N, C-alpha and C positions, 0 to 999 in steps of 0.2 A: 703226622705220618713221616716215616723215615725218609732221608734224603736219598731217593732212589735215582741212580745215575741216568737211566734212560727215560726221564720225565722232563717235560718242558720247564717244570718248576725248578728243577736242578740247574738248568742252563740259564734260566731267567734270574736265578739267584747269583750265579757266577758272573754273567755278563748281559744284563737286561736289554741293552740296546743292540746287541749282536743280531744280525739278520737271521730269521728263521726261514722265510721264504719270500719269494717275489713272484708276482704274476707278470711275466714279461709282456711288452707291448701295452702295458697300462701303467698307472702310477701307484699301484697297490704293492706296498712293501709291509711286511709284518715282522716286528722284532720278537724276540723270545718273551719279553715282558708282555707285549700285546697279545701274542698267542696264548700265553698262560691265562691272561684275564679273560679273553674271549672264550676259551675252552671252559673255564669255570662258569662264566655267565651262561654259556650254552648248556652245560650240564645242569645247572639250576632250572633252566627253561624246560629241558627234556623231562626232568622230574615233575615239574608243574603241569606238563602236558600229559602226565600219567604213565610215562615210560619208566618202568622199574628194570632192575637187573634181568637179563634174558629176554627183554622185549625187542621188537624189530622196528627199525627206522629205514625209510627209503629215501635216497638223495638223487634227484634228477637235475643236474646242473652242468653247464658248461664249465671250462676251467676258469675259475675266479676265486677271489679271496675266500668267500664264505665256504667254499667246498672243503678246504682243509680245516678251517676253523670248526665246522660242524663235525667232521670226522674225528678231530681230536677231542671234542666234547663228548661224542658217543663212546670213544675209546676209553674214557675214564669214568663212564657211567654204567659199565657192564652191559652195554647194548650190543646187539648184532646190528651192523649198519650195512645196507645194500646200496651200492652206487650203480645206478641204472644207466644203460647206454642212452645217449641222446638221440639215437636213431630208432628207438622203439616206436611202434605204432600204439594207439590207444589200447587195443586189445592185448598186445604183448605186455605193456606196462601193467594193465589191470590184472593179468595172470600172475605176474611177479608179486604184486601187492597182496593178492588174495593168498598166494601160495606161502608166503613168509609170514602172513598175518600182521603186517605193519600197521601201526596205529597212526603213524605220522608220515607225510610226504613233504619234503622240502624241495621247492623248484624255483624257477625264476620267470620273469616276464616273457622270456623267449619261448617258454612252452605254455603260453596262455591258452591256446586252443586245446592242447592236451589236458590242461587243468580243468577247463570247462567241461569237457567230455568226462573226465574222471569224477567231477562233482555230481554229474547225473548218474553215473554207474554206481558210485560209492558215496552216497550222501553223508554217511557217518564217518568217513575218513577225514582226519584233521590235515588240512593242507596249508602250508605257509610259503609265501614267496620270500625271496631274500630280504626284501624290504620289511615284510612282517617279521622275519627272524631277527634282523638287526634292531628294529624298533623294540621288540619284546625283550631281547637279550640285553639291551642297553639298561633296562631297569632292574636287572638281577645283580646279585652280589658278585664280586670278583674273587671272593674267597672260595675254597673248595667246598663241594657238597660233602655232607657228613658220611655218606656211604660210598665213597669212591671204590670202584673195582674195575678190573681190566675188561674191556670190551673187545670185540672182534669184528672184522668184516665178514659178511656172508654173501659172496658174489655168485652170480648166475652164469652158467655156461650151458649152451644148447646141447641136448643129447642127439644121438644118431637118428632118433625118431623126430627130431625137430623141437620137442618141448624143452624149454629151458629148465635146468635143474639147479637148485640152490646148493652150494657146496659149503657144508657146515662142519666146523671144527668144534671139539669140546671147549666150552667156556672155562678158561682157567680160573683158579681160586687166588691167583697172585694179585697184589695191588698193582696199579699202574706204575710204570717205570721200572718194573722188574725185567730181567733178561727174558726174552721170548725165543721161540724157535726161529722166527724170522730174523730177529736181531743177530742171533748166533750164526745163522746160515749166511745171510747177505753180508753182515759185517765181516765175518770171517773170510768169505770168498773175495769180496770186492773192496774191503778196507773202508767202509764208511765210518767216518769218525768226525771229530770237531773241525778238522781242517778241510772236510769235503765241501766242494761247491759243485752241486749235482744239477745237471741239465735234463729236464724232462720234457721231450718234444711231443708227447702223445697225450690223448685224453685221460684225465685222472680216473674215469670210471673203469678203466681197465685194471686188471690185478697188478701187473708189474709196475706201471707208473705210480699207482697209489701206494703200494707197498714200499717200493724203493724210496719214494719221496718221504714217507712217514718214518722209515728207518733212518734215513739221513737226518731228519730234524730231530728224532729222538736221540741220535748219537751226538747231537750238538752241531752238526753241519748246516749248510744253507742250501735250500732247493730253489732252482730257477725254473719256473713252470711256463712253457709257451702256451699262449692261447690257441695257437694253430700252427702246425708245422709248416715252415718254409725253408727251403734248403740253404739259401744265402743268409737268411736271418739267423738260422742255427749257427753257422760259422761265425757270424758277427758277434753273437752272444758268447760263444766260447772265448773269443778274443777279448771282448769288453769286460767280462766278469771272471776272467781267468778260471774258467771251468776245469775242474779236475776229473770229474766222473760224468758219464752220460749213458743214456740207454736208447737203443734204436731198434727198428725192424728193417729187414733188408730193403723194402721199398724206399726208405729214407736214404740208404746208401746209394741206391740207383739214382735218386733225384740229385743227390749231391755230386756224384760222379759225372752226371750229365751237364753240370755247370761249365761254362767256358774256362779254359785253363787259367786265364788271367784272374778270374774271380776266385776259383778254387785255391790258387796259390797266393792270393792277395791277403789272406788272413793268417795271423799268428796263432797256431794251435798248440804251441809248445807247453801250455799249462796242463793239457790233457794227460792224465795218468792211466785212465781206464775208460774204454768205450765198450759197453756191454751190448750185445744183441741177442735176440731170441725171437720167439713167437711164430717164425716161419723158417723153413729151410733157406739158407742163403746160397745162391749159386756160387760155385767155386771160383769162377773168374771174377765175380763181383768182390768176393772177399779178398782175393789176391790183390786186386786193384786198391782196395781200401788199406790193406796192410802196407803196400808200396807207398801210399800217400801219407797215412797217419803213423806208420811205424808199428812197433810191437806192443801196442796198447789195447788191442782188440781182444776181447774175451767173449765167448759164446756159452750160452747154457740152454738146457732143455728141461722143461718142467710144465706142469699144468697148473691151473688155478688151485686144484686140489692139494698140490705140493706133497703128494704121496711119495715122490722121489725127485731127485734133482741130479743132473749131470752138468759138468762145466769143463772148460779147457781154455788155456791161454793161447797167445799167438804162436809160441814156439811149439807147443803140443800140436796145434792145428796144422802147422806147416809139415810135421812129420806124419800126421794122420788127416790129410785133407778130406773134407766132407763130414768129418766126425763132429758130434755134438759133445764129446768128452766122456770122461769116466764118472762113475757114481760118486756124488758127494753127500747125498742123503739117501739111505736105503741101499740094498743090494739088488743089482739087475739080474733078471732071468728071462730068457727068451723061450717061449713055449709054443707048441703047435696047438691046433684047434681042440685037441683032446686033453690039453693041459700038460702034456709031457714036455720036460725041459729039452731044449735042443742044444747041440754043440756050437762052438764058436764058428762063425761064418754062415750059419743057417738063419734064414729069415723067419720070423714069427712074431707073436704078440709080446709086447714088452710089459713085464711085471716087475714091481718093486717089492722086495722083502724088507720089513722093519722100517718102512717109511712113516711119514706122518699120518696119523689116522683121520679119517673124515667119513661122513655119511652124506647121502643126497637127501636133502630136507624133504620130509613127507613122501619119500619114495623108496621104501625098503627093497623093492624088486630091483630098481637100478643100483642100489647099494650093494645088494647081494650079487648082481651080475658083474660088479667091478672087482669081486674077490674070487680066488680059485680055492680048491680044496686045502691048500697049504696056508690060506689067509693072505697070500700075496695080492696086491692091488694092481689094477691096470686102468689106463685111460683109453684103451682100444687102439693104440698106435702100434705100427708094424716097423720092425727094425732087425738089426743083426749086431752082434758083438764081434770084435776082432780078438785074437788071442790075448792081447794086452788089456782087454776089458773096455776098450773105446766103443761107444755106441754110435751106430749109423742108422738114420731114419730112412726107410724105403717108402713107406706109405704113411699118411697121417690119418688115423682114424678112417681106415678104408679109403673112401673117396670124398672125404671132407674137403671143401674148397677153401684154400687159404689165400685171401686177397688182401694185400696191404697189411699182413700181420693179423687179420681178423679171420677167425674160423667161421665158415658158412656151411650150414648143413642142408644138403639138397632136398631132404624130404619136405621141408616146409614149403619150398617153391613148387615142388612137384604136387603136393596136396592142393595148393592154390590153383595151379593150372588145371588139375583134374576136376575142380569145382566149376570150371567154365563150361557152358553148355556145348560148345563146338569142340571140346578136347576129349578124345577117347583115351589116349595114353600119353605119358610124358616122362622124360628123363632129364634130369639136370646134373651137369657135370662142370668141372673146372677145365678151362682151356688156357693155354699160355697167354700171358700178358706181360709185356716187357717192363712196365712200370710197376705193376702190382703183384707180379708172380703168376697169379691166375685171375681170370674173370669168370663170371657165371654165364653159362651157356645152357639153353634148353633145346631139346629135340622133341618134337611133338607130332603125334598122329591125330589128325582131325576125325571127327565122326563121319564125315562124308568123304574122307580121303583126299580132300582139296584144301588149299589155303586161299581164302578170298583176299583180295587186295586190302591192305590195311590191317589184316588179322594179327601180324607180328606186333605192331604197336599196340593194338587193343589188348593183346594178352600181357604185354609188358605193363601197361597201365593198370590192368586187372590185378596183377601181383602187387604193384606198388600201392594200391588202395588197401591192401591186406597185410603187407609185410614191410619191414624196414627196406629202404631202397638198396642197401648193400647186400641184401639176400636175394634180390630179384634179378632175373636174366637180363643181360645187356643186349643179347641177340637171340633169335630163335630160328632154328631150321625145322623143316617139315619133312616127314617121311611117310611112306605108305604103311610102314609097320616098324616097331622097335624090336631089337633083339631080345627075346625072352626064351628061357628054358622050357621044356615040355611041362614042367610043374608050375610054370607061370612066373618064375623068378626073373627079374629084369637082369639081363647080362650087361651090366653097366661097363665092365672092363673093356668090352669090344668097342663101345663108343669112345671111351676114354683114350684107348690106344689109337683108334682111327684119327682123332683130332690131334694127338700128339705127333702123328706122322705127317701132318699137313705142313 
């Protein structure tokens, strides 16, 4: 195989003992030579498990060494690998496995209860714990498999109806280590290279932490992965490991800003060249305070897991366009009304990208078609406006999607769960302001008898938590005699949303 630059084999040959990644708060460090060996052994194991090019693998793991080793094994085996949220319920995980047709699930002892339930639901699914994976991979060769080919992640993002959808890109014909769209985009914008020391404070099952970590490593840099975000610990890691690049969500900024001044100012952050943030709108005052503290190193971008388009801007641009998420770096932006007509600068409408990266929603041609307009432009359903210079401003995110701590939460799932309770006649779920997380989940309920018995609020919260991930469930519930609906029966959620914003 040719010496392809963006392959761990290239970097293992140049500097085998160089650090590829470290799982912080543990003793787990992996050199490029170790990662190359483990990825090859994992690729052999995946083939022995019957996974050929185009097959699907699901990974359900906390941030740990095996997570990235398995991803790199799948990435050179021509597989689609799905990294599942660690907050999924049994039913949610089962849906994803069935939908993508995964033949193998790799998990850890932390999810023993889920694994036991999955064994009953899917007796033919091959399930491996990390101990199983390590034991079986240890016996495989460290040489490459004969049919290496580039793999891809296929991550799931909930739809507006609440059903998760698999975001699928075309499988490339290139060998592993070739330039990819992500390497060109992220490397070009954020400068990931051999000198990068990248701090990832978020769960790797999310698109951005996974992709940015892997691009860093493929580019010869070193990734430092936190097992769990802690504000002061993150600052300490920046100082200790001379971190050059990092990625955040606004909630993390808030947590760090709330540290006492003596702690915030007690760490040397001078090694930081770029602090990237995305996933949720950042309050203007929060970003201003971060720029005052960290200086002109803060960069922002807007994109979806689909990567059908991408905007970005640096600190200087943001200071002259406060509140913007930048100009298009991938695709061309169009703002359209509900009829699909393009709107002028300053008008709010749905955001479309022309000539962006192509994707489909796996097994769902209707949702795929709904993401396109007559011109073939694609949308994620977000609402925004462009200024005359082409800078994008988000005004709504996927209508009334709740964004809590950088995680998109779709109200329909919780509404459906509430409506299944025998005492609930009608329900609306909205996001209300939360100082730490941006938004939190709030439910407004109409009961069947028009009254709320003592303890019903907690009963309904527990009811939801038994059926959904905790992050999707309401933290509080108000009761109303009736909910605002139009004469046609459509829930007028904006009225509730605006009411709670005024409080």
